[in-house]
Legacy VTK file of the C-alpha trace (Angstrom):
# vtk DataFile Version 3.0
C-alpha trace
ASCII
DATASET POLYDATA
POINTS 205 float
-17.279 6.812 0.597
-14.381 6.075 2.919
-10.937 6.473 1.387
-7.660 5.395 2.992
-4.608 7.297 1.706
-1.226 5.690 2.410
2.123 7.365 1.675
5.445 5.639 2.232
8.172 7.632 0.474
11.043 8.953 2.577
11.666 11.824 0.120
9.063 14.290 1.373
8.315 17.089 -1.097
10.692 15.493 -3.640
8.631 12.317 -3.822
6.944 11.358 -7.084
4.746 8.723 -5.454
3.437 11.339 -2.981
2.588 13.704 -5.829
0.726 10.928 -7.637
-1.253 9.729 -4.600
-2.319 13.318 -3.905
-3.495 13.663 -7.512
-5.356 10.355 -7.302
-7.089 11.261 -4.040
-7.985 14.664 -5.462
-9.536 13.077 -8.533
-11.533 10.551 -6.527
-12.874 13.029 -3.986
-13.752 15.984 -6.215
-17.448 16.736 -5.925
-18.101 13.663 -3.801
-18.908 13.237 -0.158
-15.783 11.489 1.089
-14.186 10.640 4.393
-10.415 10.489 3.937
-8.056 8.839 6.434
-4.397 9.660 5.833
-1.464 7.633 7.114
2.145 8.617 6.387
4.139 5.499 7.130
7.497 7.257 6.820
6.545 9.663 9.610
4.958 7.121 11.925
6.425 4.230 13.794
5.112 0.827 12.784
7.775 -1.508 14.153
8.751 -4.743 12.496
6.382 -7.597 13.130
6.526 -9.585 16.387
3.780 -11.437 18.272
3.453 -8.327 20.455
2.907 -5.976 17.503
0.409 -8.183 15.666
-3.199 -6.973 15.638
-5.154 -8.549 18.472
-7.357 -10.357 15.916
-4.343 -12.350 14.695
-4.213 -15.826 16.303
-0.442 -15.563 16.814
-0.798 -12.388 18.902
-1.522 -14.528 21.972
2.045 -15.826 21.828
3.240 -12.468 23.143
1.755 -13.073 26.595
0.947 -10.121 28.894
1.944 -6.746 27.429
3.430 -3.790 29.255
2.157 -0.276 28.510
4.448 0.152 25.504
3.349 -3.208 24.143
-0.312 -2.339 24.629
0.203 0.924 22.719
1.894 -0.923 19.846
-0.909 -3.498 19.771
-3.545 -0.746 19.744
-1.821 0.958 16.816
-1.781 -2.316 14.882
-5.491 -2.717 15.592
-6.107 0.786 14.195
-4.163 -0.021 11.024
-6.281 -3.108 10.428
-9.558 -1.338 11.166
-8.673 1.560 8.848
-8.130 -0.908 6.030
-11.289 -2.888 6.746
-13.413 0.272 6.896
-12.132 1.731 3.623
-14.053 1.504 0.366
-11.036 2.768 -1.587
-7.349 2.487 -0.695
-4.709 4.645 -2.406
-1.121 3.548 -1.812
2.115 5.305 -2.705
4.787 2.680 -3.385
8.237 3.853 -4.432
10.537 0.993 -5.337
13.572 0.891 -3.037
16.313 -1.638 -3.783
14.018 -3.673 -6.054
11.057 -3.886 -3.677
8.629 -1.896 -1.527
9.774 0.274 1.409
10.085 -1.642 4.675
7.527 0.768 6.155
4.939 -0.453 3.645
5.813 -4.073 4.376
5.124 -3.416 8.069
1.698 -2.040 7.123
0.922 -5.063 4.952
1.967 -7.359 7.806
-0.850 -5.824 9.842
-3.583 -6.256 7.238
-2.920 -9.892 6.317
-4.850 -11.351 9.227
-6.527 -14.775 9.119
-10.240 -14.574 9.806
-10.306 -10.851 8.998
-8.877 -10.382 5.500
-8.442 -14.006 4.429
-9.289 -17.510 5.556
-8.236 -21.038 4.707
-10.843 -23.409 3.334
-11.008 -26.689 1.482
-9.578 -25.037 -1.636
-6.837 -23.104 0.128
-6.681 -19.408 0.940
-9.722 -17.239 0.255
-9.554 -13.439 0.322
-12.250 -11.622 2.298
-11.811 -8.000 1.172
-12.539 -8.261 -2.536
-15.082 -5.440 -2.496
-12.436 -2.735 -2.135
-10.951 -0.589 -4.877
-7.180 -0.252 -4.545
-5.059 2.158 -6.581
-1.274 2.060 -6.266
1.122 4.784 -7.420
4.482 3.172 -8.174
7.649 5.231 -8.695
10.781 3.551 -10.062
14.175 5.027 -10.834
14.952 2.547 -13.599
13.007 0.649 -16.239
11.429 -2.603 -15.038
8.379 -3.038 -17.263
7.420 -6.337 -18.942
9.256 -5.357 -22.126
12.588 -4.771 -20.347
15.383 -7.127 -19.435
15.095 -6.068 -15.781
11.524 -7.239 -15.243
12.680 -10.214 -13.151
14.225 -7.775 -10.635
10.946 -5.917 -10.085
9.586 -6.951 -6.675
7.421 -3.942 -5.759
4.437 -3.975 -8.118
4.628 -7.770 -8.431
4.682 -8.239 -4.646
1.765 -5.875 -4.113
-0.308 -7.678 -6.741
0.301 -10.974 -4.919
-0.360 -9.602 -1.424
-3.542 -7.822 -2.490
-4.820 -10.860 -4.392
-4.294 -12.934 -1.257
-6.898 -10.816 0.567
-9.280 -10.891 -2.396
-8.287 -7.732 -4.297
-7.589 -9.290 -7.673
-7.852 -6.198 -9.890
-5.826 -3.413 -8.270
-5.122 -0.367 -10.450
-1.541 0.801 -10.935
-0.209 4.177 -12.018
3.489 3.744 -12.779
6.207 6.349 -13.234
9.518 4.735 -14.135
12.890 5.812 -15.448
12.883 8.677 -12.967
16.629 8.392 -12.387
17.482 7.948 -16.081
17.939 11.602 -16.911
15.718 14.664 -16.888
14.142 13.867 -20.257
13.020 10.418 -19.129
11.809 11.787 -15.805
9.739 14.485 -17.515
8.187 11.912 -19.851
7.426 9.570 -16.945
5.747 12.311 -14.932
3.671 13.478 -17.898
2.537 9.923 -18.611
1.706 9.146 -14.972
-0.212 12.385 -14.474
-2.228 11.628 -17.610
-2.932 8.113 -16.309
-4.341 9.590 -13.095
-6.777 11.669 -15.143
-7.967 8.515 -16.895
-8.960 6.836 -13.623
-12.657 6.380 -13.123
-13.708 8.972 -10.555
LINES 1 206
205 0 1 2 3 4 5 6 7 8 9 10 11 12 13 14 15 16 17 18 19 20 21 22 23 24 25 26 27 28 29 30 31 32 33 34 35 36 37 38 39 40 41 42 43 44 45 46 47 48 49 50 51 52 53 54 55 56 57 58 59 60 61 62 63 64 65 66 67 68 69 70 71 72 73 74 75 76 77 78 79 80 81 82 83 84 85 86 87 88 89 90 91 92 93 94 95 96 97 98 99 100 101 102 103 104 105 106 107 108 109 110 111 112 113 114 115 116 117 118 119 120 121 122 123 124 125 126 127 128 129 130 131 132 133 134 135 136 137 138 139 140 141 142 143 144 145 146 147 148 149 150 151 152 153 154 155 156 157 158 159 160 161 162 163 164 165 166 167 168 169 170 171 172 173 174 175 176 177 178 179 180 181 182 183 184 185 186 187 188 189 190 191 192 193 194 195 196 197 198 199 200 201 202 203 204
């Protein structure tokens, strides 16, 4: 089993999403032969998308023309990001919600895995995802309350965006572990952490 572990929080040891992804990976790899690839997007440097930073498999990458050494290094890193995703059987993603949506670092990663001909293609009936065989588990951390039963649900653009992006590449049943209300007082935070940790233990190993 090949597992890809993605963290994105900028909060280091204070991050709830990092704690949850570590718990998830631990649950999935206990007693199993696993090959884990870890990528910390907050520590690395995936620049914003340009033709030069697109994976080489992307048709628009040719628009960049000849690349200098720095451009070649950026292109090679984008190729690695795509290949890590394609090779993984399971992907675990930490996704804190910043300013109503995902971190820009995670968006840069997603920009490198949505590649026509590799993860999706267009046919007579529109877009068709090509990576539907993967299991994806996302740990979402939110400071406020944005669930379906709240009045703020329309402002939630992290979980909803990830569901759409993953469905586009064929992953129509991602699993979400959500901790919310983390900034709404210590009592709410403690309840959220207890609930999220329990949800991790309910995941099929």
